[in-house]
C-alpha positions in Angstrom: 117.4 56.6 127.0 114.3 58.7 126.6 112.9 59.1 123.2 113.8 62.2 121.3 111.1 64.8 121.0 109.7 65.4 117.5 110.0 69.2 117.5 109.3 71.7 114.7 108.6 75.4 114.1 105.8 76.6 111.8 106.1 80.2 110.5 102.7 81.9 110.7 100.6 85.0 111.6 99.0 85.6 114.9 95.2 86.2 114.5 94.4 86.7 118.2 93.8 90.3 117.2 94.0 92.3 113.9 97.6 93.3 114.3 98.6 90.1 112.5 102.1 89.8 114.0 104.6 87.2 112.7 105.0 84.2 114.9 107.0 81.1 115.3 104.7 78.3 116.4 106.8 75.7 118.4 105.4 72.2 118.0 106.5 69.1 119.9 105.0 65.7 119.1 102.2 67.2 117.1 101.1 69.7 119.8 101.7 73.4 120.0 103.7 74.2 123.1 104.6 77.9 122.8 104.7 80.8 120.4 107.5 83.3 119.9 108.1 86.3 117.6 109.1 85.6 114.0 112.1 87.8 113.5 111.8 87.7 109.7 108.4 89.4 109.8 108.3 93.2 109.9 105.6 93.2 112.7 106.8 91.0 115.5 106.2 92.7 118.9 103.9 90.1 120.5 101.4 91.0 123.2 100.2 88.7 126.0 97.4 87.2 123.8 100.0 85.5 121.6 101.6 83.8 124.6 98.3 82.1 125.5 97.5 80.6 122.1 98.2 77.1 123.4 95.7 77.7 126.3 93.1 78.9 123.8 93.8 76.2 121.2 93.5 73.3 123.7 90.7 74.8 125.9 88.3 72.2 127.3 85.5 74.5 126.2 86.4 74.0 122.5 83.5 72.7 120.4 84.9 70.1 118.0 81.9 68.3 116.6 79.0 69.5 114.4 75.8 70.0 116.5 72.1 70.3 115.7 69.2 71.4 117.9 66.7 68.6 118.6 63.8 69.7 120.8 65.9 72.6 122.1 68.9 70.5 123.0 72.2 70.1 121.3 72.9 66.7 119.6 76.2 65.7 118.0 75.9 64.9 114.3 78.1 64.6 111.2 79.2 67.3 108.8 77.2 65.6 106.1 74.0 65.6 108.1 74.5 69.2 109.4 75.2 70.5 105.9 72.2 68.5 104.6 69.9 70.2 107.2 71.2 73.6 106.2 70.9 73.0 102.5 67.4 71.7 102.8 66.2 74.5 105.0 67.8 77.2 102.7 66.1 75.6 99.7 62.7 75.8 101.5 63.3 79.4 102.6 64.4 80.5 99.1 61.3 78.9 97.6 59.0 80.5 100.2 60.6 84.0 100.6 63.1 84.4 97.9 66.9 84.3 97.9 67.3 87.7 99.5 65.9 86.3 102.8 69.4 84.9 103.5 72.0 87.0 105.3 75.6 86.0 105.7 77.8 87.6 108.3 81.6 87.0 108.7 83.6 88.3 111.6 86.8 90.3 111.6 89.2 87.4 112.2 88.3 86.1 108.8 89.2 89.3 106.9 92.4 88.9 104.9 92.0 85.2 104.3 90.3 83.4 101.4 87.1 82.9 103.3 85.3 86.2 102.4 85.8 85.5 98.7 84.2 82.1 99.0 81.3 83.4 101.1 80.7 86.1 98.5 80.7 83.4 95.7 78.2 81.4 97.7 75.9 84.4 98.1 76.2 85.2 94.4 75.2 81.7 93.5 72.3 81.6 96.0 71.1 84.9 94.8 71.3 87.1 97.9 73.0 90.5 98.0 73.1 90.4 101.8 76.7 89.4 102.3 78.0 91.3 105.4 81.1 91.3 107.5 82.9 93.0 110.4 83.4 95.9 108.0 79.9 96.9 109.2 81.4 97.9 112.5 85.1 98.3 111.9 87.7 99.6 109.4 85.4 100.4 106.5 84.2 103.9 107.7 87.8 105.0 107.8 88.5 103.4 104.4 85.5 105.2 102.9 86.5 108.5 104.4 90.1 108.4 103.2 89.0 106.7 100.0 86.6 109.4 99.0 89.5 111.9 99.2 92.5 109.9 98.0 92.0 106.3 96.9 88.8 104.6 95.7 90.3 101.2 96.4 89.5 102.1 100.1 92.8 101.4 101.7 93.1 104.0 104.4 96.1 106.1 105.2 98.8 104.5 107.4 101.3 106.3 109.6 104.9 106.2 108.7 107.1 106.4 111.8 110.7 105.9 110.7 111.4 109.6 109.8 108.5 111.4 111.4 109.0 114.5 113.5 105.5 114.7 114.8 103.0 111.9 115.7 99.3 112.5 116.3 97.5 109.6 118.0 93.9 110.3 117.4 91.1 108.3 119.0 93.4 105.3 119.8 95.0 103.7 122.8 97.7 101.6 121.4 99.1 100.5 124.8 96.0 98.3 125.1 95.1 97.7 121.5 98.3 97.7 119.4 101.5 97.5 121.4 103.7 97.4 118.3 102.4 100.8 117.3 102.8 102.1 120.8 106.5 101.1 120.6 106.9 102.8 117.3 105.3 106.0 118.6 107.5 106.1 121.7 110.6 105.3 119.7 109.8 108.3 117.4 109.3 110.5 120.5 112.6 109.3 121.9 114.2 110.4 118.6 112.8 113.9 119.2 109.4 113.7 117.5 106.6 115.7 119.0 103.7 113.6 120.3 100.0 114.8 120.3 97.3 112.5 121.7 93.7 113.3 120.9 91.5 111.2 123.2 88.8 111.8 125.9 90.5 109.6 128.4 93.9 110.4 129.9 95.7 107.3 128.7 99.3 106.5 129.7 100.4 107.6 126.3 98.4 110.9 126.7 100.3 111.5 129.9 103.6 111.2 128.1 102.5 113.5 125.2 103.7 117.0 124.5 100.1 117.8 124.0 97.0 116.0 125.2 93.8 117.2 123.5 91.0 115.9 125.7 88.2 116.3 123.2 84.6 115.6 124.1 83.4 112.3 122.5 81.9 112.7 119.1 83.3 116.2 118.4 86.5 115.2 116.6 85.3 116.4 113.1 84.6 119.8 114.6 88.0 119.9 116.1 89.6 119.0 112.8 87.7 121.7 111.0 89.0 124.2 113.5 92.5 123.0 112.9 92.0 123.6 109.2 90.7 127.1 109.9 93.9 128.0 111.8 96.2 126.3 109.2 94.5 128.1 106.3 94.2 131.5 108.0 97.8 131.5 109.1 98.9 130.1 105.7 100.6 127.1 107.3 99.4 124.7 104.5 101.5 123.4 101.7 100.7 125.8 98.9 102.4 123.9 96.1 100.7 120.6 96.9 97.4 122.3 97.4 97.6 124.1 94.0 98.8 121.1 92.1 97.1 118.2 93.7 93.8 119.1 95.4 90.3 119.7 94.2 87.9 122.0 96.1 90.4 123.9 98.3 88.7 127.2 97.7 85.4 125.8 98.9 87.1 124.4 102.0 88.6 127.8 102.7 85.2 129.4 102.8 83.7 126.4 104.6 86.0 126.5 107.6 85.8 130.3 108.3 83.1 129.8 110.8 85.1 127.1 112.7 87.5 129.3 114.6 89.0 127.8 117.8 86.9 130.3 119.8 83.7 129.2 118.1 84.2 125.4 118.7 86.0 125.5 122.1 82.8 125.1 124.2 81.5 122.2 122.1 84.7 120.3 121.8 85.8 120.9 125.4 89.3 122.0 124.1 90.4 125.6 124.7 91.0 127.9 121.8 94.7 128.2 122.8 95.2 124.5 122.7 93.5 124.1 119.4 95.9 126.8 117.9 98.9 125.1 119.6 97.8 121.7 118.1 97.3 123.2 114.6 100.7 125.0 114.6 102.6 122.0 116.0 101.1 119.6 113.4 101.4 121.9 110.4 104.9 123.1 111.0 106.7 120.1 112.4 107.2 118.1 109.3 107.0 115.3 108.3 104.0 114.6 110.6 102.0 111.4 110.8 98.4 110.8 112.1 97.3 107.4 113.4 93.6 107.1 114.1 91.5 104.5 116.0 88.2 102.9 115.4 86.6 105.1 118.0 86.4 107.9 115.4 84.2 105.7 113.3 81.6 105.0 116.0 79.6 108.2 116.0 77.3 110.1 113.6 80.3 111.8 112.1 82.3 108.7 111.5 83.1 109.0 107.8 83.3 112.8 108.0 85.9 112.4 110.8 88.1 110.4 108.4 87.4 112.8 105.6 88.6 115.6 107.8 91.7 113.8 108.8 92.6 112.9 105.2 92.2 116.6 104.2 94.4 117.7 107.1 97.1 115.2 105.9 96.8 116.5 102.3 96.8 120.2 102.8 99.8 120.1 105.1 101.8 118.1 102.5 102.2 115.0 104.7 100.6 112.7 102.1 102.5 109.7 100.9 105.9 110.7 102.2 108.2 109.0 104.6 107.4 110.2 108.1 103.9 111.2 107.0 100.8 109.2 106.1 101.1 106.7 103.3 98.9 104.3 101.2 99.5 101.2 99.2 97.4 99.1 96.9 96.6 95.5 97.6 98.1 92.7 95.6 95.8 91.6 92.7 93.9 88.4 93.5 91.3 86.4 91.6 87.7 87.6 92.3 85.3 84.8 93.2 82.2 87.0 92.8 79.8 85.5 90.2 78.8 88.7 88.3 75.3 89.4 87.3 73.6 87.3 89.9 72.8 89.9 92.6 72.2 93.7 92.8 73.7 95.5 95.7 71.0 98.2 95.5 68.5 95.5 96.5 70.4 94.7 99.7 69.0 95.3 103.1 71.6 98.1 103.6 70.7 99.9 100.3 70.1 103.1 102.3 74.0 103.3 102.6 74.9 103.4 98.9 78.4 104.8 99.5 79.2 102.0 101.9 77.9 99.4 99.3 79.9 101.1 96.5 83.2 101.3 98.3 83.1 98.1 100.4 81.4 95.9 97.8 79.1 94.4 100.4 76.2 95.7 102.5 75.8 96.8 106.1 74.7 94.3 108.7 73.3 97.0 110.9 69.8 97.0 109.4 69.5 93.2 109.7 67.8 93.0 113.1 65.1 95.5 112.1 64.6 93.6 108.8 64.1 90.4 110.7 61.6 92.0 113.2 59.6 94.0 110.7 59.9 92.1 107.4 61.0 95.3 105.7 62.2 95.9 103.0 61.5 92.1 102.7 61.6 89.1 105.0 64.9 87.8 106.5 64.5 84.2 107.5 68.0 82.7 107.5 71.4 83.9 108.9 74.8 82.3 108.7 77.3 83.7 111.1 81.0 82.7 110.9 83.7 83.7 113.4 81.6 86.4 115.1 79.4 86.9 118.2 76.8 89.5 117.3 74.7 88.7 120.4 77.4 90.6 122.4 79.1 92.8 119.7 76.2 94.3 117.8 74.3 97.3 119.2 71.1 96.9 121.2 71.7 93.3 122.3 68.2 92.9 123.5 66.9 93.6 120.0 69.5 91.3 118.4 68.4 88.4 120.6 64.7 89.0 119.9 65.5 89.1 116.2 67.6 85.9 116.1 64.9 84.0 118.0 62.5 84.8 115.1 64.7 83.3 112.4 63.7 80.1 110.7 67.4 79.1 110.4 70.5 80.3 112.4 73.8 78.7 111.6 77.0 79.5 113.5 80.5 78.4 112.8 83.1 79.1 115.5 85.6 77.5 117.9 83.4 77.9 120.9 79.7 77.8 121.7 79.4 81.6 122.0 76.3 83.5 123.2 75.3 83.6 119.5 76.1 80.0 118.9 73.9 78.9 121.8 70.9 80.4 119.9 71.7 78.5 116.7 69.9 75.7 115.0 73.1 74.2 113.6 76.7 74.7 114.9 79.8 73.9 112.7 83.2 73.6 114.4 86.0 75.7 113.0 89.7 75.2 112.8 92.0 77.8 114.4 94.4 79.8 112.4 97.4 77.6 113.3 95.4 74.5 112.2 95.6 75.4 108.5 97.3 77.7 106.1 96.3 81.4 105.6 97.3 84.3 103.4 97.6 87.8 104.7 98.0 91.0 102.6 99.3 93.9 104.7 98.3 96.8 102.4 95.7 98.0 104.9 98.6 98.5 107.4 100.6 100.5 104.9 103.0 97.7 104.0 102.9 96.1 100.5 103.6 92.7 101.9 102.0 89.3 101.4 102.6 86.3 103.7 101.4 82.7 103.9 101.0 81.4 107.4 102.0 77.7 107.7 99.9 75.0 109.2 101.4 74.1 112.6 99.1 71.4 114.0 96.1 69.3 113.0 92.6 70.5 113.9 90.9 68.5 116.7 87.9 66.3 116.3 85.9 67.3 113.2 86.9 71.0 113.0 87.3 72.2 109.4 89.0 75.3 107.9 86.6 78.2 107.4 86.8 78.1 103.6 85.6 74.5 103.6 82.2 75.4 105.0 81.4 77.4 101.9 82.9 74.9 99.5 81.0 71.9 101.0 77.8 73.8 101.5 78.0 75.1 98.0 78.3 71.5 96.7 75.3 70.5 98.8 73.3 73.3 97.2 74.2 72.1 93.7 77.1 74.6 93.0 79.9 72.0 92.8 81.3 73.4 89.5 82.0 76.7 91.2 83.9 75.1 94.1 86.5 72.8 92.3 89.4 73.1 94.8 90.4 69.9 96.5 92.5 71.5 99.2 93.8 74.8 100.5 96.9 74.9 98.3 94.8 74.6 95.1 92.5 77.4 96.3 95.4 79.7 97.3 97.2 79.1 94.0 94.0 80.0 92.1 93.6 83.2 94.1 97.2 84.3 93.7 97.4 83.7 90.0 96.9 87.4 88.9 99.7 88.4 91.3 102.4 86.3 89.7 103.4 85.1 93.2 103.5 81.4 93.7 103.0 79.3 96.8 106.5 78.0 96.4 107.8 81.6 96.7 105.8 82.2 99.8 107.1 79.0 101.4 110.6 80.0 100.7 110.0 83.5 102.2 108.3 82.9 105.6 108.6 86.6 106.5 106.6 87.4 103.4 107.2 89.0 100.0 107.2 92.7 99.4 105.3 93.2 96.2 105.7 97.0 96.0 108.5 99.4 96.7 108.1 100.1 100.4 110.3 103.2 100.2 108.9 104.6 96.9 106.5 107.4 97.9 104.7 110.3 96.2 103.2 107.7 93.8 100.7 110.4 92.7 103.4 112.3 90.9 103.4 109.4 88.3 99.8 108.2 88.2 97.8 110.8 90.1 95.3 109.9 92.7 92.7 107.2 92.4 89.7 109.6 92.4 87.4 110.8 89.6 89.5 114.0 89.3 92.9 112.4 89.8 93.5 114.8 92.7 92.8 114.8 96.4 89.1 115.5 96.5 88.6 117.9 99.4 85.2 118.6 97.8 83.7 115.2 96.9 81.5 115.1 93.9 80.7 111.5 94.8 79.2 112.5 98.1 77.4 115.4 96.5 75.9 113.1 93.9 74.4 110.9 96.7 73.1 113.9 98.6 75.7 113.9 101.4 77.8 116.9 102.5 80.6 117.1 99.9 83.0 118.9 102.4 84.0 117.5 105.8 81.0 118.6 107.9 80.2 118.2 111.6 76.7 117.0 112.6 75.8 117.6 116.3 75.3 114.4 118.3 72.6 113.6 120.8 73.1 115.8 123.9 73.0 114.5 127.4 69.8 115.4 129.4 68.7 115.5 133.0 67.8 111.9 132.8 71.0 110.8 131.1 73.7 113.4 131.9 76.7 111.4 131.0 78.2 110.4 127.6 79.1 106.7 127.5 82.2 105.5 125.7 81.7 101.8 125.1 84.3 99.5 123.7 87.3 100.8 125.7 90.1 98.4 124.8 92.1 96.1 127.1 95.1 94.2 126.0 93.8 90.9 127.5 90.8 90.5 125.1 89.7 91.1 121.6 86.0 92.0 121.6 84.1 89.2 123.3 86.9 86.6 123.1 89.3 84.9 125.5 87.6 85.7 128.8 87.8 82.1 129.9 91.6 81.9 129.6 93.0 82.1 133.2 96.2 83.9 132.4 94.3 86.7 130.6 91.5 86.8 133.2 94.1 87.7 135.9 95.0 90.8 133.9 91.4 92.0 133.5 89.3 89.9 135.9 86.0 91.7 135.6 84.0 94.5 133.9 84.4 98.0 135.3 82.9 101.4 134.5 85.3 104.3 134.8 83.9 107.4 136.6 85.5 110.7 137.4 85.9 111.4 141.1 83.9 114.6 141.0 80.5 113.1 139.9 81.3 110.0 142.0 81.4 112.1 145.1 78.2 113.9 144.2 76.5 110.5 143.6 78.0 108.9 146.7 79.8 106.2 144.7 83.0 104.7 146.1 85.7 102.9 144.2 84.9 99.2 143.8 81.2 99.7 144.6 78.6 98.0 142.4 76.6 100.5 140.3 73.9 100.6 137.7 74.7 102.2 134.3 71.5 102.9 132.4 70.6 104.3 129.0 67.3 104.7 127.1 67.9 101.1 125.9 68.6 99.2 129.1 70.8 98.8 132.1 73.7 96.8 133.4 75.3 96.3 136.9 79.0 96.3 137.4 81.8 97.7 139.6 82.9 101.3 139.6 86.4 102.4 139.0 87.0 106.0 140.2 89.7 107.7 138.2 90.5 111.2 137.1 91.5 109.7 133.7 88.0 110.2 132.4 86.3 113.7 132.2 83.5 114.5 134.6 80.8 114.2 132.0 82.0 110.8 130.6 81.6 107.2 131.6 83.9 104.6 130.0 83.5 100.8 129.8 84.7 97.8 127.9 82.4 95.7 125.7 82.3 91.9 125.3 81.4 90.9 128.9 78.2 88.8 128.9 77.8 89.5 132.7 77.8 93.3 132.0 77.0 93.6 128.3 77.7 97.2 127.2 75.5 96.7 124.1 72.4 96.4 126.3 72.9 100.1 126.5 73.7 101.0 122.9 71.4 101.5 119.9 71.9 101.3 116.1 70.2 104.7 115.9 71.3 107.4 115.5 74.0 106.2 113.1 76.5 107.6 110.6 74.3 108.3 107.6 77.1 107.3 105.2 78.5 104.1 106.7 75.6 103.0 108.9 78.0 102.7 111.9 76.3 102.9 115.3 77.2 105.6 117.8 79.0 103.4 120.3 81.0 106.3 121.6 78.3 108.8 122.3 75.5 107.1 124.1 73.7 109.3 126.7 73.5 107.5 130.0 73.3 107.7 133.8 75.0 105.9 136.7 73.6 105.3 140.1 74.2 103.2 143.2 72.6 99.8 143.5 69.8 99.3 146.0 
């Protein structure tokens, strides 16, 4: 008789993207064989990326041993030797240039785990204020915008779909980026809710909408101000909420008078009639929910876009109600920051004080300039964990030139990425199913914490991400600050203030709700977490730092004769997350190559045929890729994905101009041109 298979199921969280869906990891004889949805988890609509986790985990390209560069070539080494090299080099750099010459950068996949807390502790002990993360490009601008109005703890508003009668999908394409949310939106529409999509491209969801607002890239704040003008002028706002719970409404009322639909139609590309229809539909169809995408962050008005949306939610009375937009506070956890060791106003990103104040870290966007210029001080060492800035940061040519000038570049990842290939030392990382993880879903509007179980052992010498900081800390002489012997000890320490134990999480694989999910209008009991205790339409905090205290539109760079198109870079595809997964065959079949989307009208004028190779060029550089001719993009817009090394969108982008509050680059408004090759 054949031997029985040793089969088990581990309950965990998918981290192939930031949706963090619940998964059942099916293991046979110590190997992951497939993944299915965890029905106990409130988010469990899996996309195609979850189905290929075994392909990703067991890829032949996986790097499973520490590596060091010797005469420009990789050489396998031990963790002890690799960490010794790093510790010695960091010590020399600190002695020669000071502690601030070290920058640490963590990628988005690590957000929500224990890793950022340990990295922050390491930076505190070393003496550098230059801890940075994926927040420098994602999530934080929205959190700041909403936080300035509503909640200083920077957890942005989340849409509530169960009882909504109107959904506004603004700057997002959930069909390709968040299929669980797309299903929620379509279910609400099927129940009778109105659907409004605000997006330059005619996505499949936009084509199903009651109203598609095809706004010009970068003008969303202006559109929102015009909506407010209509809502206020026609007295469609919630007078009781505004009178009792807002600060600065009278100033807003005066501020928006000049933003009539007729005044903004030409700039936004949306007719005055459509703007009025949008305003009336949203303000009178209650409750109404707005979901916004990261594309609103990537322009010079990024924070002000989110400020404007938070004000729209508030003045219409759709704040913290079922079917509107809600917010929750994260579960208390132990801070690992060693206080008094560093000053954030000495960080490289000190020119973004609001970002530093709200995010409790600094922006990574000034790092390349600091390396190249030595200002405000030299940067000589960079540790990158779970991120590929060579492809994902703006102006990739500058990024490469900067990284080549470092005295020490350390990368920890699962694969030898484009950034890792430039490193002096590479440290192999364990995947999310090769260890435990803790996820708090407060950022998604759900007061839920879950512990993902370990499914399989990591291959070779791969270590969990937190171990890098613990072991490097010990090498640097900080052993007393890293006392945890294993993951369970660390997690128990972090969870202590919450009152939730590891045993409770193990007994509840779908997670534990630590707040009353259905209890809304929290402000009626405790007010809002702002200096005034009200929704701050007028922000004294922004005013104190010299920024516009009311949501205000700043014109973007205009197209010119040389660069007549506006480039939207970073268009999402379900197959990939940023620069990841392009070597997985099953995903490559879905999106096999980079394409630039061009409207048929300019394509005819330029003699460009569908599938033809073209050159897309900006003031920064150029790339060559295939054209996709489609009426889904407006005639003045080009759209392309990022993350392709063979057609790297960030050879075209720049980190200036940027959002003056968050420092976010204008990925969605780059002036460019397109032409035939040859």
